[in-house]
C-alpha positions as CSV (number, residue, x, y, z in Angstrom):
1,M,121.8,115.0,81.3
2,T,118.1,115.2,81.0
3,K,116.5,114.2,84.3
4,T,113.2,112.3,84.3
5,L,111.6,111.7,87.7
6,L,108.8,109.2,88.3
7,I,106.9,109.6,91.6
8,T,104.5,106.9,92.7
9,G,101.6,108.2,94.9
10,G,102.3,111.6,93.5
11,A,98.8,113.0,93.6
12,S,98.8,113.9,97.3
13,G,100.8,114.3,100.5
14,I,104.6,113.8,100.4
15,G,104.6,112.6,96.8
16,A,102.7,115.7,95.5
17,E,104.9,118.1,97.4
18,T,108.0,116.4,96.1
19,A,106.6,116.7,92.5
20,R,105.9,120.4,93.0
21,R,109.3,121.2,94.4
22,A,111.1,119.0,91.8
23,A,109.7,121.3,89.1
24,T,112.3,123.9,90.1
25,C,115.2,121.3,89.9
26,G,115.2,120.6,86.2
27,Y,113.3,117.4,86.2
28,R,110.7,116.2,83.8
29,I,108.1,114.7,86.1
30,A,105.7,111.7,85.9
31,V,103.0,111.9,88.6
32,N,101.5,108.5,89.4
33,Y,98.1,108.1,90.9
34,R,95.6,105.3,91.5
35,S,92.2,107.0,92.2
36,R,93.0,110.7,92.7
37,E,92.9,111.7,89.1
38,A,91.7,115.3,89.7
39,Q,94.4,115.9,92.3
40,A,97.1,114.4,90.1
41,K,96.1,116.6,87.1
42,A,96.1,119.6,89.4
43,V,99.6,118.9,90.5
44,V,100.7,118.5,86.9
45,A,99.0,121.8,86.0
46,E,101.0,123.5,88.8
47,I,104.2,122.1,87.5
48,T,103.6,123.0,83.8
49,A,102.6,126.5,84.9
50,R,106.1,126.9,86.2
51,G,107.6,125.9,82.9
52,A,108.5,122.3,83.6
53,Q,107.2,119.2,81.8
54,A,104.9,116.8,83.6
55,I,102.3,114.2,83.0
56,A,99.9,112.2,85.2
57,I,99.8,108.4,84.9
58,R,97.2,106.2,86.5
59,A,98.5,102.9,87.8
60,D,97.7,100.7,90.8
61,M,100.9,99.6,92.7
62,A,99.2,96.4,93.6
63,H,99.2,95.3,89.9
64,E,102.4,94.3,88.1
65,T,100.9,95.0,84.7
66,D,100.0,98.6,85.8
67,I,103.5,99.2,87.0
68,V,105.1,98.0,83.8
69,R,102.8,100.1,81.7
70,M,103.4,103.2,83.9
71,F,107.2,103.0,83.3
72,E,106.6,102.5,79.6
73,E,104.2,105.4,79.3
74,A,106.5,107.7,81.3
75,E,109.4,106.9,79.1
76,R,107.4,107.4,75.9
77,S,106.3,110.8,77.1
78,L,109.3,112.1,79.0
79,G,112.4,110.1,78.0
80,P,114.5,107.7,79.9
81,I,113.7,107.5,83.7
82,T,116.7,108.6,85.7
83,H,115.1,109.1,89.1
84,L,112.4,107.3,91.1
85,V,110.5,108.1,94.3
86,N,108.4,105.3,95.7
87,S,105.9,107.3,97.7
88,A,102.7,105.3,97.2
89,G,101.6,103.5,100.3
90,I,98.6,102.6,102.4
91,N,97.9,102.2,106.1
92,G,95.5,99.3,105.8
93,R,93.1,98.7,108.7
94,R,94.5,99.7,112.1
95,G,94.2,97.1,114.8
96,R,95.8,94.6,117.1
97,V,97.4,91.4,115.8
98,D,94.4,89.4,117.1
99,Q,92.2,91.5,114.8
100,Y,94.2,90.9,111.6
101,N,92.4,90.3,108.3
102,A,94.3,88.3,105.7
103,A,92.9,90.3,102.8
104,V,93.8,93.6,104.4
105,L,97.4,92.3,105.2
106,A,97.8,91.1,101.6
107,E,96.8,94.5,100.2
108,V,99.2,96.4,102.5
109,L,102.1,94.2,101.5
110,A,101.1,94.2,97.8
111,V,101.2,98.0,97.7
112,N,103.9,99.0,100.3
113,V,106.3,96.2,99.6
114,I,105.8,94.2,96.4
115,G,104.7,97.2,94.3
116,L,107.7,99.2,95.5
117,M,110.0,96.3,94.7
118,L,108.6,95.9,91.2
119,C,109.0,99.6,90.6
120,C,112.7,99.3,91.6
121,R,113.0,96.3,89.3
122,E,111.7,98.4,86.4
123,A,113.9,101.3,87.3
124,A,117.0,99.0,87.5
125,K,116.3,97.6,84.1
126,R,116.5,101.2,82.7
127,M,119.1,102.9,84.9
128,S,121.7,100.2,85.4
129,T,124.9,100.4,83.4
130,R,124.7,96.6,83.2
131,H,121.6,97.0,81.1
132,G,122.9,99.9,79.0
133,G,121.6,102.7,81.3
134,K,123.5,105.7,82.6
135,G,122.7,105.3,86.3
136,G,120.2,107.0,88.5
137,A,118.9,107.6,92.0
138,I,116.0,106.1,93.9
139,V,114.4,107.1,97.1
140,N,111.9,104.8,98.9
141,V,109.6,106.4,101.4
142,S,109.6,104.3,104.5
143,S,108.5,105.3,108.0
144,M,109.8,105.7,111.5
145,A,107.3,103.0,112.3
146,A,109.9,100.6,110.8
147,T,112.3,101.3,113.7
148,L,110.0,100.5,116.6
149,G,107.1,98.5,115.3
150,G,104.8,101.6,114.9
151,R,102.3,103.1,117.3
152,S,99.6,101.0,118.8
153,G,97.5,99.3,116.2
154,S,100.0,99.8,113.4
155,S,102.2,96.7,113.6
156,A,101.3,95.5,110.1
157,Y,102.1,98.9,108.5
158,A,105.3,99.0,110.5
159,A,106.3,95.5,109.2
160,S,105.7,96.6,105.6
161,K,108.0,99.6,106.1
162,G,110.6,97.4,107.9
163,A,110.6,95.3,104.7
164,V,111.2,98.5,102.6
165,D,114.3,99.4,104.7
166,A,115.7,95.9,104.4
167,F,115.1,95.8,100.7
168,T,116.6,99.2,100.2
169,K,119.8,98.1,101.9
170,G,120.1,95.0,99.8
171,F,119.2,96.6,96.5
172,A,121.6,99.5,97.2
173,R,124.5,97.1,97.5
174,E,123.6,95.2,94.4
175,A,123.2,98.3,92.3
176,A,126.0,100.5,93.6
177,S,128.6,99.4,91.0
178,E,126.0,99.9,88.2
179,G,125.5,103.6,88.8
180,I,122.3,103.4,90.9
181,R,122.0,105.0,94.3
182,V,119.1,103.7,96.5
183,N,118.1,105.3,99.9
184,S,115.1,105.4,102.1
185,V,113.5,108.3,104.0
186,R,111.8,107.6,107.2
187,P,109.2,110.3,108.0
188,G,107.7,110.5,111.4
189,M,104.1,111.8,111.8
190,V,103.5,114.3,109.0
191,L,100.4,116.2,108.1
192,T,99.1,114.7,104.9
193,E,95.8,113.5,103.5
194,M,96.6,110.1,105.1
195,T,96.9,111.5,108.6
196,E,94.8,114.7,108.6
197,G,91.6,112.8,109.8
198,R,93.3,111.5,112.9
199,L,95.2,114.7,113.6
200,A,92.0,116.7,113.6
201,D,91.4,115.1,117.0
202,T,93.1,117.7,119.2
203,A,93.7,115.3,122.1
204,F,95.3,112.7,119.7
205,R,97.4,115.4,118.1
206,A,98.6,116.7,121.4
207,S,99.6,113.2,122.5
208,I,101.5,112.7,119.3
209,E,103.3,116.0,119.6
210,A,104.2,115.2,123.2
211,S,105.9,112.1,122.0
212,I,108.1,113.8,119.4
213,P,111.3,115.4,120.7
214,M,110.7,118.6,118.6
215,H,107.1,118.6,119.9
216,R,105.4,119.2,116.6
217,I,104.0,117.4,113.5
218,G,106.1,117.4,110.4
219,E,105.1,119.2,107.1
220,A,105.1,117.5,103.7
221,H,107.6,120.0,102.3
222,E,110.2,119.1,104.9
223,I,110.1,115.5,103.7
224,A,110.0,116.5,100.1
225,E,113.2,118.6,100.5
226,T,114.9,115.6,102.1
227,I,113.9,113.4,99.2
228,L,115.1,115.8,96.6
229,W,118.5,116.2,98.4
230,L,118.9,112.4,98.3
231,L,118.1,112.4,94.6
232,S,120.6,115.2,93.9
233,D,124.3,115.0,93.1
234,E,124.9,116.6,96.5
235,A,124.2,113.1,97.9
236,S,126.4,111.4,95.3
237,F,128.3,109.2,97.8
238,I,125.3,108.1,99.8
239,T,123.5,104.8,99.1
240,G,121.9,102.2,101.3
241,A,121.1,104.9,103.9
242,M,118.0,105.3,106.0
243,L,117.5,109.0,106.7
244,D,115.1,109.8,109.6
245,A,113.1,112.9,109.0
246,A,111.0,112.7,112.2
247,G,111.8,115.6,114.5
248,G,113.9,113.3,116.7
249,G,111.8,110.1,116.5
250,Y,109.8,108.9,119.5
251,I,110.1,109.7,123.2
252,I,109.4,106.4,125.0
């Protein structure tokens, strides 16, 4: 079966590394981006240089029309979508609850939760045997923040990822008999474009590493390999699972 993988937030970080490594696994790959056009095209160039087929598609996960168009464009160019990785996500503005801003909260939830759910909707319409599809696999990128409410100042982000996990469980049960597997990966602190600014502070990085049982920051490729395993047939009896890829989580 031809395998077509759509990765949201595929221009950087975990999404980009997943796209690069998927190139050796027989996938046709659609790399979604919102504003990082040059980076997305660079990822696509790397993939095509390895002999795989890939395209870059601009779409904002906060806009339903963009999401629908993204799926349609990916299918026109690459064929039926069989695999989906929801990697797009934003941190929003860090701060205590008494510093919340409604507009910022709305954006975080629009991208991290609603956008992800709409991507799953579009995937279900195409993958589900109920709709004439041949099944498929989906991995939602969550966070260890969902398990404990996040580190200080990250409660809103943590709440959005908690919603991702709850949705993943429910969707997995609905879709299990229709050939679709749905799982989430919960990374801990990983060095990506999203975190590199804060991790450049040596004192902050040392405090984070001290709180991780393995005493180190994760690498994007470690999460990418976890995602690709969950997408693969090797994980064929796994659905509705939350897989922690976090060096042991938090020491509290």
